[in-house]
Phi, psi and omega in degrees: 000322182294321175302323180291324177298316182288332183274335188301316177299322177291329178289324176296314182300317178295314179296321182294315178302315177299316180295322176292331184272324188242348182236348183296144176305335179263014182299329184288345177274134188281157177165175179299143180292331177294327179290328180287333184280318192209157175280357180298335177303313179293319180301323180298317182283327180284320187260302187285321181265016169058056173078028182273012185294322182296316178296317177303315183296318176299321178293323179295322177294326177292324183277320186254346178109191189291338178236122183234135175276114181253358173202172179301328180239021183225146176238152174243136183240129176267348179273118182301328181301332179301323181297316180289329176289323182283317190257012181290149175298131182093359182294148181268000181279135176276153178278149177284119182303333181303315185279340186253355176282350181288347182289343179071008173243099191296333182247017180283158182303319179293334184268003180283123184252344179275125186298328182291316179288326174299316180300311178304317181295317179299320184295322178288318185271343187305315185298335181285341181247014179290163181297317179302311179299320180290319179296315184296326179262015183306318182293319180291324179296315182292320178298315180293324178293321178294314181298317181297318180292326177288314176304318180296319181296318181296314179299314183292322182293326176289327174288310186287324188250010176065031178084003182276002181286146178295337183261088182265319185253153176303322182300314182294323180296311181294330176288336180267352188287144176233044181292000000 
């Protein structure tokens, strides 16, 4: 019984490696075998070689072409058009949750990774950002923009000039504003 317990992790690793190399949906994309097997390939360049991954990816594109498999579940594209194809509104590609969970709002619009749910959210919010809605609120937007710009100026002038700016208080700033 003990030999099977000791062999089971190795059997799992071999099976996982074989699946990633021969049966994974990204198997048809070229790249280093180490990158297809594990994310350690990226970690080696990022940690051990002090951030050399970007240079290595550039070399891999010269070697393998415009699409390179750089991790078991990641591809790198050198063609700028790929960005527009992947991230276009209405695209069928799902977002990687690793990159979008950092916003800290689990159900917020930037963190939605499902294209259907994202489309529903855009349909709900779209009318608020239409040209007609923006023109209708143009005065409010300009007023708020002026206030934000003036307050930002006051804050920065106090930091940069040690409070020596003639515009110290928001009341004084607003009385001088000509937005």
